[in-house]
Every structure is written in C-alpha cells, then in structure tokens.
N, C-alpha and C positions, 0 to 999 in steps of 0.2 A: 367255192372261192378259188380263183387261180393262184398258183403257187408263185412266189417270187424267185427270180433267178438269182444266182450267187452274186452277180454284180449289182443287183438291186438291194441286196441285204447287207453288203459290205459298205462300210463308210468310205467316203473319198479320202485319198491319201495325199498328204503334203509331200511325204517322202516314203520310199520303199527301198530297202537295202537287203541284198543277199550277198553273203561272202564278202562283206565290205572289210577291207584290210588296207593298211598303210605301212609302207616300207620306205626307208631312206638309205642312201649310200654313205658310208663312213670310211675312214682310212683303213679300218680293219675288216671291211666287208659290209654287207647288207644288214641293217638292223630293222626289226619289225617293231612298229609302235603300236599297232592294233591287230589282234588276232581276228580271223574272219568272224564277223557277227552278222546276225540277221535280225532286223527289226523294221517296224514301220511307224510313221507318225500320222495321225489323223488330221484332216483339215480342221482348223479352229480349236485345237486342243492346246493345252499347256503341258508339255513334257519336261519334267525336271530331271537333270542328270547329275548324280552324285558319284563319288568314288575316291579312292585313295590318290595320293600325289603320284604322278607318273603313270596313271592308268589309262591316259589317252583321252580325257574329257575334251580338252581343247583341240587336240588332233581330230577327233570325231566331228567337232563342230566346224572346223575349217574344211574338212572333207565335204561335209554337207553344203558348205557355202562355196564350194568349187575353188577354194584357195590353194589346196594341195592335192596332188594326184593320188589316186588309189591304185592298187595293184591290177594287173591285167584281168585277174579272175573276178574282180569286184563288179557287182551290179547295183548301181546306185541311181535312183531316179527322183527327181523333184517334179511333182504334179504330173507324173507319168513320162517326163522327158529325161533322157540319160544326162547325168551331170558331167559336163565337159567344159568347165569354167563356171564362173558365178551364175547361178540360175536367175532367171527373170523374177524381179520383185521379191528377192530374198536378201535381207540386209542384216549386218552384224552390229552389235552394241557391245563395246568392250568395258572393262573395269576402269581403264585409265582415261577417265573422262576429261581431265585437264589437258592432257596432251592432244586429245582429239578436236579441241576447240581452238579457234583462232583468236588470240587475245585482242587483236586490233579491230576485230569485227564486233559489232553489236550482237546481242542475242538473236534479234530478227535476222540479221545478215548471216549469222552462223547457220540458222535454221534453213535459210534460202540457198545455202552453198551448193547443194546437189541439184537444184532446180534451175539455176540461172541460165543454163545453156538451152533449156527447153521451153521456159515460160517467161513471159514479160508482163508488166503492168499489173492490172487488177487480178488476173488469174494467178500470178506469182504471189501477190499479197494475200489473196484469199487462202491459198494453200498454207502459207506460213502462219497466218493468224489462226487457221483452224488447228494446226499442229500445236501451237502455243496454248490454245484453249484446252486441248486434250490433256496436257500436263500441268495445267494451272499456272501458266506463266504469261498470260495475256496482258498483264500490266508491267512486265519487265522486259519488253522487247527492245527498248532503247538503252538498256544497261549493257555493260561489258562483262565477259565471263569472270574476269579476275575480281569483280565486285560481288560475286555471288558465292553462296556457300557450296560445299561439295555436293550436297544433295540437289541443289538447284542446277549446278552444272551438269549433273547426270541427267536431270530432266531435259536440259537443252539437248544433249546428245540423243536422247530418246525422241524428242520432238523433231530433230533433224531427220531421223529415220522415218518417223511417222509422216512427215511431209512428202516423202516419196511414195506414200500409200502402198507399203509393202503387204504382200500376202503372208510373208514369214519374217519373224524377228528371231535371229540367233543371238543369244545373250550370254556372254562369257563372264560369269561372276560380276555382273554390273553393280551390285551393291556391297561387294566384299570389303571395300575400303571405307565404308561409312559407319557412323555410330549406330547403336542399336535403335534409338528413337527415329532417326532419319531413315534407316533401313526399313522399319516397319511402315512408316508413311509411304515410302516409295513402292513397297510391296502392294499396299492397297491402291496406290495410283496405277500400278501396272495392271492390277486386276480390273479396275475401272476402264482403263484404256482397251484392255482385251474384250470386255463386255461390249464396248461401244463400236469397236473396229472389226471384231470377229477374226482377227489375225491369228495364225498359228504361231506359238512361241515355244522355242526350245531354250531351256534356261539351265545354265550350269551354276552349281553352287557347292561349297564345302559344307554348308549349313543344312543338316538333315531336317531341321524344323522348318526352315524356309522352303525346302524342296517339297515337303508335304503340304504346307499352307497354300502354296501357289499352284501346285500341279494337279492335273487330271490323272497323270500317271507318273511314276517314278522309275527311272532306269538307273541301276546301279553297276558301275564299272569297277573292275579290280584286277590286280595282277600287272606284271610287266613282261611281255606286251599286254595291253589292256584287253579284257574280255567281258561280256556281259555276265554278271552274277545273277541278277534277276530284274524282271520288270513287273510292277504290280500297280493296280488300279488304286486311285484315291477317291473313295466313295464318301465325300463330305459334301454337304449342301452348300450352294452358293446363293447369295453373296456370303463371303466369309468374313469373320470378325476376329480381330486380333486377340480378344479375350474369350468370347463365347466359343469360337471354333476350337481354340487351343485347349479349352477345358473339356472338350467332348472325349468320352472314352475311346471312340474310334480314332480320333486324332492321335491320342496318346499311344494307341496300339500301333498305328502306322508309323509314327515317329520312332517307336522302338524297333519296328521292323527295318526301317531304313538305316538306323544306326547299326543294327546287327549285320546287315548286308555289308556295310563298309568295314566293320570290325573283322568279320569272317574273311573278307577279301584281304585284309592286311595280314591276318594270321596265316592265311594260305600263302601269301607272297613270301613271308618270313620263312616258312617251312621249306619253300622251294629253293631258297637261297643257300 
C-alpha cells in the first residue's frame, strides 16, 4: 500500500499562525497585546477561545480578520494566503447586535445590506431568504429590528453574515448579553448552521461551559500580554444536546479542564504583577 505524503495526511487549514504577535504605540512607548503564539485552525472546525480579561482574545480575533496589523515577525495565513487586510470570505459577528442593525430597515433588508452592490432581483432575494431560513427567521423578514427580542436580533446579524456565504465566521462573544435560555437556543442554532454550511467558526466566550459545548477544540489564553496556556480537543459526539451532552462524564472533565486553564492563567497573572 502506498504511503501518504505529509500534505495528504494533514487537514486543510483555515488559518495557520507562527510567531503571531500584536503591538500598539502608546504615549509611553510600544505596548505588546499578544505575545508570539503559534496555532492553526482546521477548515470546518469550531475553535472556542477562552481566557482572562485583557488576555487578547478580541485582539487575536481582529488580527485573524485582518482588522489590525501584526508585528513584522508574525506569519499569519488564511487559507494559505498571507493576511494583509480582511481575508476573502471571512466575516465577523459581534456581541453588540443592536448597534449593528439598521432600525429603519426591515429584517430582510438588513440581511441584504452586504449584497446589494453585487446582486439584484431574484438572486438577491434567494440569498436573503436562504440565510433567513438557516436561522429560523423566514417568517419575520418584514419586521423591524426594534420589534424583535435580543436573541432574534442576534439571529439577524448571523443571517446577514451567512448571506455572504462565508467560509469563516469570527464570533466575538455573540451570546454574552443574552439570558441563559436564549443563549442555549442560539448555541444549538449555531451548531445546526455549522452542520449545514460547513463553515469554520472561531468563537470567543467567557463561558467555559459554552466553549466546551460548542467547540471541536478549546484554546485558552492568559496573561498580559496574552499567550496560549493550552489547546485541547473536545472529543464529544455530535449532534450535541443541552442536557444529555452536559451530563456526560467527558463533558464534565473537559469543562473542569477549561475552567482550570482560566484560573491558572489568572493566578499566574497576579503572581507576575
């Protein structure tokens, strides 16, 4: 039997990063926000990112999205292409869903916002309706954002991103401001969307349980400047279930591991101060 080459045995990568670091200029000199870190993200996976406040979670996400520059020594690639600005088909979803939606536009027209310069007529309508169907808002297209609950508004923001047919979603605590029941519902909605689209998702959260429930892997950041504490696999069966999955011994073990990563990072940070 012929042996496989290394390229054939390695999964395709959505992101590959070596010595990725971010620095900013301040009045008192250069401040480092992220220490050099090495990691990769496989195409089609969900990578959850957790960590202490100030550890650079959002900074890392913005660097991957090409929204902030990295240091000269950094090597960061999206689908094999060096990141020099926003990568193609990589979109961000933020926590502040209310500010991201235009209140004078209907839900359907909010979802169409990023498509209107490229598409017209039936093609535009089909893409919008497909995105609304993915997030369960197919019957609310003529409503306005201010008439919807917070959870539904966040669904609209996700639908607007999905309408662009992204290969990668970068999500910065998208469910952080929602109540527990709505958050659980949207977690399952996101998993369903992921299953249907196959998109790569990088998901920042402060909630270690959410990180384990959603993720194929968990990356823990800690310290100031931020550094990788550990990355570990989440070997839990899919589809996942809010009760059955969370009662599994392996889920409980992984939740404990994620929590300990954050706690240890916080203790290390305090000892260095």
